[in-house]
NUBA-740179 format. One record per residue (C-alpha): x, y, z. Coordinates in steps of 0.001 Angstrom, whole numbers, plus 524288, in hexadecimal, padded with zeros to 5 digits. Each point is the difference from the previous one (the first is absolute). Layout:
BEGIN
XYZ
...
This chain:
BEGIN
E7179BC1F981783
809698096380659
7FD6C80E1480349
80B2A809CF7FF62
8015E808D980BCF
8093880B8F8007C
807498048F80C05
7FC6480D4980559
808AE80B0F7FB6D
806AF809CE808A8
7FE9B7F80D80CAC
80BE07FF8D808ED
7FFC67F4F1809DA
8080E7FF6580C6A
808597F42280348
7F5717F924807CC
7F5D0801F07F557
809727FB017F5A9
802817F3BF8080B
7F16A7FD23800B7
7FE12802437F166
80B327F6A77FD31
7FA607F54B808C9
7F2B3800CA7F97E
805C0800337F241
807A67F39C80338
7F3507F93180387
8039B7FE9C80E65
7F6458007D80B22
802B880B5380934
7FA7580A4D80945
7FFA880EC07FEBD
7FD308078080C6F
8008C80E5080329
7F94380A6F807E0
7F7F280AF67FA30
8072B808937F632
80B3E7F69F7FD2B
7FC8F7FD967F1B5
7F9BD7F27D80003
7F6B3803BF7F504
80B0D804947F728
807F07F3AB80284
7F4887F6E57FD89
7FC46806AF7F355
80DC77FF0B7FA96
801617F1E480480
7F3897FBC57F918
803E3807097F38F
80D7D7F9B67FFE2
7FA857F287802FD
7F6AF800E47F49F
80A3F805C07F6DF
80B3D7F6B1802CF
7FA077F31580408
7F7837F7167F7C6
7F3757FD9180758
7F6217F5F47FB2A
7F297804DB7FC5D
7F35D7FA7280597
7FB3A7F5187F720
7F2577FE3E80558
7F83D80AEF8068F
7FB247FDD480DE1
7F3D7804A2806CA
7F3248023E7F904
7FD50808237F3C2
7F97280A8B80830
80A337FF6180ACC
80D2B7FC927F9E1
80BF87FDF780876
80BE67FC927F7C7
7FEDA804127F1CD
803F07F78C7F47C
80BAE805A97F8B2
804BF808A080B2B
80D167FD3D80663
7FFD17F7A880C38
8030780AC8809A2
7F5FC803D780A4F
7FF5A80AD380A02
7F74B7FD1980B92
7FCAF8060E80D18
7F6DD7FE6280B86
7F75480B977FC89
7FAFB805B67F34F
805D980D2D80383
80D747F9DA800AF
7FD247F98B7F2EA
7FD3280D877FA80
80D998042580493
805C07F4537F8DB
7F99D804327F350
807D380C9C800BB
80C6A7F7AD7FF56
7FB937F61B7F5E2
7FF748027B7F14C
7F248802F47FB2F
7FF887F3097F8A2
8017B7F86B80CB7
7F5DE8076080811
7F6937F4597FEF8
80A3B7F81480755
7FF878091480BCE
7F6D67F8F08094D
7FCE37FE0180E35
805687F34E8056F
7F2077FB718020F
7FCCD802A17F1AA
80C487F8F97FB6B
7FC3B7F4208080F
7F1E38015D7FB4D
7F9AC7FFFB80D60
7F1B07FC257FF0A
7F4F77FCD580991
7FEDE7F1B48039B
7F4737FA7A807B6
800FA7F520809FD
7F6107F80880781
802A07FF9880E7F
7F9677FB4D80C77
7FC6280A92809D0
800C27FE8080ED6
7F1CB7FBDB8008F
8020C7F5797F5AA
7F99D8075C7F4C3
805C07FFDB7F248
8047480DA57FC23
80694805667F3EA
80BE6808A8801B5
80805807977F633
80E1A8047E7FF50
80919805097F56D
80A9F7F6C07FB5A
80A34800BA7F53B
7FCBF7F8B57F383
80E7E8000A7FCD2
806667F5DA808B3
8082B7F3847FFA8
7F5F47F92A7F784
7FDE780BBC7F6F8
80CFC8076E80001
8037980C9E7F920
804F07FE647F1ED
80E8F7FCD27FE41
801FB80BCA7F70D
7FE8D8089D80C0E
80E57801DF80345
8006680CA680800
7F7368049580B12
8024B80D7B805DD
7F925801F380D13
7FD7E80E3F8037D
7FE0E8043080E37
804597F27F8046B
8004B804E180E0A
7F1207FECF7FF19
800497F1DF7FB31
7FEBF7F61580AEE
806F77F2F180037
7F3467F84F7FE66
7FC29807287F37A
80DBE7FE667FA9F
7FF517F158802A7
7F3947FF5D7F7D2
80759806D87F50D
80B3B7F64D800E5
7F68E7F4817FFE4
7FB81804987F28A
80DC4800607FA36
805E37F3267FB1F
80B268056E7F7E1
80C07808A680203
7FBFA80E29801A0
806E380CCC802EB
7FA49806D480BF2
8028D80E6B80262
7FB7E8058D80D1A
7FDED80EA080151
7FC7E806F780C77
8030E807BE80C27
802BC7F79180BDE
7FDB880BDE808BD
7F1557FF9C7FD84
7F59E7F8CA807A9
7FF797F13E7FF76
7F4567F97C7F956
7F38B7FEB6807DE
801C57F13D80006
80D7A7F9D78015A
80D8E805287FD2C
80474807217F3DC
806507F6C47F63B
809B380AD87FCD6
8065B7FE7180D59
803387F1B07FD9A
80449801DF7F1DE
80A21809DD80492
806CC7F46680673
7FF7D7F73B7F3FD
8021A8089B7F408
8096080AAE7FB8C
7FAC380C99805B3
8026880DA77FB02
7FDB880AD2809C3
7FD8680DB47FAE7
8051B809B1809F1
8021380C807F85B
7F4A080943801E7
7FEBB808847F3F9
8009680EA78011C
7F25D802117FA80
7FAF27F6AB80A61
8072B806E080B0A
7F9FE80CD87FBB4
7F3657FAA5805BD
7FE8C801CE80EC6
7F7B87F3937FFCA
80B6A7F7BC7FB34
8093180683809B2
7F6807FD0680AF3
7FEA17F1D47FB8E
80EAD7FDC580010
801B38064A80D42
7F5AD7F6CB80556
8070C7F4467FA0E
80C878040E806AB
7F8FE801DA80D01
8031B80E8380092
7F78B80A8A805D0
7F6A5805FC7F63B
8024C80E1D803CA
80B44803427F6F2
806A480D628004C
7FA62806347F3C6
7F22A7FEE78056A
7FA9C808D980A7C
7FC7B7F93C80CBE
7F8F380B91805CB
7F2067FCE680377
7F65B807297F760
7F179800997FDA9
7FBE87F89A80C1E
809157F48B7FF52
805D77FFDF7F252
80E457FD4280264
805D67FD6A7F2B1
7FC9E807437F39E
804D87FF397F215
7F96A802337F316
7FEC57F1717FD56
800A17FA9D80DC4
7F7738033880BB8
8004C7F96980D24
7F4B38041D808C2
800887FC8A80E54
7F3C77FCA6807DE
7FDA48084680C06
802897F8DD80CE2
7F5667F68A804A2
7F8CE800177F2FD
7F6657F49A8007B
7FD4E7F6637F4FD
7F2D9806347FD35
805B780DC07FFE4
80B1F7FBB97F71B
7F68E7F95D7F694
7F70080BDB7FF1B
80B8F809447FEB6
805F07F7C47F51D
7F349800137F849
7FE7E80EAE80228
80E08802487FB7D
7FE277F7AF7F3BB
7F329807097FD31
806E580D30800A1
80AD37FB327F70E
7F5C17FA647F6BE
7F86A80CC67FF17
80CC5807727FDFD
804147F6F87F4E2
80B347F9BC80790
7F9F27F2728011E
7FA277F78F7F53C
7F8D97F437805FA
800527F8527F33C
80EA0801227FDF2
806588035B80D02
802897F61E80AC6
7FC608001A80E71
807587F5B3807F6
7FC5E7FBB080DC9
805077F420807A6
7F2BB7FA958043A
7F3887FC867F8CF
7F6748010580B6C
7FEA8809AD80B3F
8084A80BCB7FC2F
802EA7F9F97F2EC
7FDB37FF6F7F179
7F18C7FC4580079
7FB6280C2D8073C
809CA808D77F923
7FB137FB5A7F2B9
7F1DD8024580415
8034B80DA2804DB
806F08035C7F341
7F4A07FAD27F7E7
7F6AE807EF80856
8066780D307FD48
800D57FC6D7F187
7F1357FDD08005F
7FE1A80D10806C5
807918076F7F591
7F8B67F9B57F494
7F2D47FF3B8070C
7FEF47F1787FD7D
7FAE07F522808A9
804967F1F3800FC
7F78C7F4227FD78
7FDEB7F68F80B21
803FB7F28C7FB56
7FB837F46280830
8079E7F3457FFAC
7FB247F68880A50
8000C8073780CE9
80A6A8097E7FB44
7FC5C80D7B7FAF4
8099C8080E7F806
7FF0580D6B7F9D5
8056E8024D7F265
7FE6F80A707F587
8036E801147F1A4
80DF3804CE7FEB6
804C97F97280C8B
80DC27FAA28001E
7FEDC7F23B8057F
8086E7F437802B8
7FB967F2B77FB09
808B27F3F4800FC
80B96808DE80308
7FE03807B37F374
7FB3B80E087FE89
7F393802DB7F857
7F68E80B477FE4C
7F15B7FDD280151
7F9BB8041E7F31E
7F22D7FAFC8020C
7F7197FAFC80AED
7F3547F9217FC57
7F5CD7F90D80830
801B27F1577FFB5
7F3E57F9177FAD7
804B57F3418062C
800708059180DBF
7F5697FA3B808CA
80226807F680C46
7F9BB80CC5803FE
8057280CD37FB01
7FB228098680A17
8087B80C0C7FFB4
804188033D7F234
7F2308030E7FBAD
7FCAB807AA80C3B
80BD4805B5806F2
80C398077F7FC66
80C2E7FACF806D6
80DF08046C8021A
80BBD7F6F77FF01
7FEC27FB9E80E23
7F1CB7FBC77FE4B
7FA7980BE880700
7F2E3804CC7FAC9
8018580D8A7FA1A
7F22B801D87FAFB
7F48C7FA1F7F8A2
7FE3C7FDF27F195
7F3D4805A97F9C5
7FAEA7F3B57F973
7F19D7FD207FDE7
802477F1CB7FC91
806DE7FC4180C7B
7F8CA7FA8080BA2
804EA8036B80D77
8015E7F2CB8069E
80117806F880CF6
7F274805F07FF54
7F6CA7FD5480B51
7F7A77F6DE7F7E1
80B787F7157FDA8
804F87FF0580DDF
7FE277F29680674
7F6107FFCD80AF1
804FF7F4F080889
80CAD7F9F2804A7
7FDDA7F3FF7F75B
7FDF5808C27F446
80C728075A80332
807E57F34B800EE
7F9FE7FA877F390
802A180CC87F8FE
80E567FFD280409
801967F1C17FBCD
7F956802577F2F6
8083480BF87FD52
80C8E7F8C2803A0
7FCA57F4D67F6C2
7FD54809A27F51F
80C73807B780242
809257F4637FFC6
7FF827FD2E7F18C
80AFD7FCAB7F6C4
7FDA680C927F87D
802B680DFD80401
7F57680A467FEA6
8072F806A97F4BE
808B37FCEC7F47C
80C7680814800A2
807F58028C7F3B0
80E9C801C4801CE
8097A805CC7F61E
80EBF8015C800B1
8045C80DEE80332
807C4801377F372
7F39E7FD7C7F817
7F86580A4D80791
80B30809787FDDB
7FDCE7FDE07F17D
7F1CD803F4801FC
8035180C718070F
80A84803937F639
7F5677FFA17F5AE
7F81E80A0780789
7F5C77F69280533
7FA5B8022680D79
7FDF47F549809F2
7F16B800EF7FD62
8021D7FDB37F17C
808EA7F4B880303
7F5F87F967808A9
7F4F1801AE7F64D
805167F63E7F601
8081C7F3E67FE6B
80E63801F2802FA
804AA7F7DD7F49C
7F7DD807C87F646
8062280C93804DC
80DB17FA937FF3C
7FE0C7FB897F202
7FD9B80E2B7FC4C
80CF98048F8055A
80ACE801557F63B
80BD17F85F8046E
7F9327F97F80B86
807A57F46F80521
7F8F97F39F7FC05
803EB7F9D580CD0
7F73B8098B8072A
7F40B7FACB7F8F5
800477F41A8089E
80258807C780C5C
7F1AE802BD802EB
7FA377F5C2808ED
7F3557FEEC80782
7FDDC7FA2F80D5F
7F2F37FC98805FF
8026B7F4D780976
8000D801A580EAC
80DFE7FB228014B
80537808DC7F53D
7F99880C458055F
804D27FCDD80DB1
80DD67FFED7FA74
7FE1880D677F9CF
805BC80B41807E3
8028380E767FDFA
80E218022E7FC09
801F980E33803F4
808C67FB3180AFE
808A57F40180052
8090A7F888808FF
80E7B7FFDD7FD2D
7FFC87F1857FC54
7F5B1802847F59A
8078880BE17FB34
80C627F8347FD0E
80336800A17F1B0
7F7A780C437FE52
8047180E167FE24
7F91280CFB80042
803EA80E0D7FD84
7FAB3803FD80D59
7FFB37F75D80C0B
7FA3F802A980D7B
804D67F73080B0A
7F7747FFBB80C24
8054C7FA4F80CBD
7FC19800E280E4A
8047F7F9F880CBE
7F55D7F5B17FE7A
8077D7FAFD7F408
80CAE7FE2380783
7FFC47F11E7FEF5
801B5800737F128
8095A80B5B7FE9F
80DFE7FC1E7FCF6
80AEE803F47F6CF
7FB2D7F7757F4BE
7F21D8053280130
8045380E388000C
809707FE187F4B5
7F5E97F8CB7F7BD
7F57580A2580290
808F280B8E7FD3E
805297FA777F32D
7F22B7FF1F7FA6A
800CA80EC67FDCC
8058A804F07F333
7FEF880EC6801CE
7FA0C8049280CF2
7FE807F99780D44
7F834803F980BFF
801927F88580CC3
7F6558018780B42
8066D7F9F680BD7
804F3800F680DD5
80E24804237FFB9
804F97F68C80A55
7F8407F4BC7FA29
80566802927F270
80DFE800FB804B0
7FE117F3D780867
7FB2A7F8747F42F
80CEF802A17F925
8070A7F8A880AD2
7F7367F3ED7FECC
8035B7F64C7F53E
7F8D67F44E7FAB1
80CA67FAF37F9D9
80C2E803DA80799
80B67806DA7F973
8024180B477F6B4
808857F94D7F5CC
7FC3F7F53E7F67D
809817F69D80674
7F9B38023480D44
7F2627FDEA7FA89
8045E7F3B37F8C4
804D57FA7F80CF5
7F2178014D80528
7FAC97F74C7F52B
80B8B7F6C880137
7FC767FDDE80E2F
7F1E07FD5B7FC92
804267F6C97F529
808DE7F84C80934
7F5407FF7980A25
7F64F7FB047F5ED
809B77F5847FB93
801BB7FBD680E09
7F15F7FED8801F4
7FEA37F7CA7F3BE
80AE97F703804A5
7F96E7FE6D80D3D
7F3357FCAB7F97B
806C57F5BE7F79F
806CF7F9DB80B9C
7F3687FF3A807A6
């Protein structure tokens, strides 16, 4: 079976874009790199269309995966778009024909990663069971031979170890197309495979920044940072205004901290500023992005709690205290959360009948997001465990009480079952005029079935978690680190930096954070720190050739180490 795909009409490609389209249409492996606004999306879309229109691609003979979780679909052409994150996969779908959307997958989904348990011996000699995720597609069970083209989006996020696992699952000739921006941050673990492939494959570099892109002060700022230039360009006023604001445009604000602003002061001021913007309609916590270098201290954890707190205050809602082992977390229906590096919205929170520990607070006290008691619930059924009659009388009773409570708390189950739904599904709810309360009162899938035109894929996007380990991995997503934000975009982005973050600030970090913004950008920073970060580089050089030399040096060094190991 062959599907006919038509080229887009009325698209004019520059010379570099035409070269990339030609390479892909010929079935050659290659790289496409370019900074923000250089037209990568346009080039990729045209290349895929021409490949499908002019080259005969085998169709998948046998489907892979399971009936409820298909991977490669029988009868579809053997071309796959994959990426490290699901958000990047969503970007791929914008370039792929609708018929091939099922073949846009994360690399982990393509390789069918699944939990595998192992028996191991602990330090004290006891037999313990451990679990880790491993690819089910490997040398023994390779990907089907009809898969002839793999396009890897945001390949600057794909580490060399993950790419090796992908190659282990391929036992036939395959066309590999690497897309990305080498100016962005490296993966959390290992080097970006894109850097090494630039040395091995034909590489097309998009350098022309399109006029519509340059109309954005965000894109102009990003390119000035890449070139190492000062960020105060002539068309923007440098006069200090409003207590430290030193650069103002309609779509770009850079706000400077006052001298000697402490971490605590900066954190409280940031939350107060976001609260004001939220109340004025200039900040949407569910859709806008707050980026901070650190997780702890003055970082994303406390910022996210502070944001959730002023959301609670506006809607007069209170979070539920969820106990998982010795950890206590505070969540509410409607929260934007991060689970296994994916964004979800909490649509329901129920008590867990399997939980064996004590649930003290939720029935008695009202908490804020930081676990501070805000008041008492008026419940006749609840028993105050802190009443005088229940207090231990002796030291032995105190110790025994603590031990008993600890044993009860450390259970495999959390105190509540938390239901998570993909944001796009919840958006469907709200578009139908349903409130969050109505959403939480029934089953998500039943609601979705009532929506005309609801994406069937979203029906499987509601999951529930109730184990201690799963809940411990659940975090509020109102603020994120730059590494976690890679591959994501938002209409409005707020970047928060302070002198305490100096160790992580460099040109790649600033460029990556800035290019997450599509329309408006606000930066809270220290002027000297921000400018100093521009002069620090993770990968030296401003041109592609200079950056490729960096990876060439690492590659030669790695070869040398391997040779030494062999000789020894």
